[in-house]
C-alpha positions, 0 to 999 in steps of 0.5 A: 500500500502506498499512502503518499508519494511525490511524483516526478511531474514537472509543474511550472509554478509561475504559469500554474499560478497565472492559470489560477489568476485567469480562472479565479474571476469566474468565481469559486463554488462552495464544495457540495459536501457541506458536512465535511468542512467548516469555513470556506472550502470551494473550487473551480472546475476545469474538467468534469462531466457534461450536464452536471449542474452541481459544480465539483460533483462527479457521478460515479456511475458515469465515465464521460469527462470533458474539459469545461470552459475554464480550462480554455484559459489555462496553459500550465494545467494542460501541460501537467495533464499531458505528462500523465499516462492515463485517462484523466477524469476530473480536474479542479482548483480547490481552495481552503481559506484561512481558518477553515478545516476539512474534517477527518473523513475517508473517500472509500475506494479512492486509492491506487489499488482500486484503480483510481488516483487523486493527485494534488499540486499545491499552487498556494500554501503556507506553513500553517496548513496541516494536512494529515493522512493516515495519521501522518502529517504531509508537507506538500510544497508549491509546485510538487505533484503528489499521489495520496491514498484518500481511502485513508482517514485524512483531514486538512486545517488551514491555520494560516493567514492565506489561502491554500489552493491545490490543483486536484486531478483524478485519474484512472490508474495506468501501470506507468503511474 
């Protein structure tokens, strides 16, 4: 079992931050799972399922994913996705505002061994972000790409004074990953 692993994916942090700045005016959508957090946990979907009217939600019974209009304003995100050798499902920027927390929970089946992986690329973070997965604190630096087993209990607290924003990518696992 792999709990967390930094991947050798190249991310141009300056360009990734420019992508975020280009799509942020479109507006942040509150995360649909309101029982999982306190404060502001919100996102901007870049890739999802056509016809879904709840931003950031994906229907697990469907396998049709497509770029959404916000993706057309990005250049770094497609470059990152082009380095991934497997089918890409959803892609979004997720923000956890200062003083906000994501409660401990598990995303059952969201792990390499089950054929799906969630990748995180920190775009903005601060030293006061506490990301705990499987009982261990993870320190993810801006511009790094991480696989994390989200089937393990995990939680995030932003005790800092600035937003924590990650590019979050869900993929179907290919052997190469």
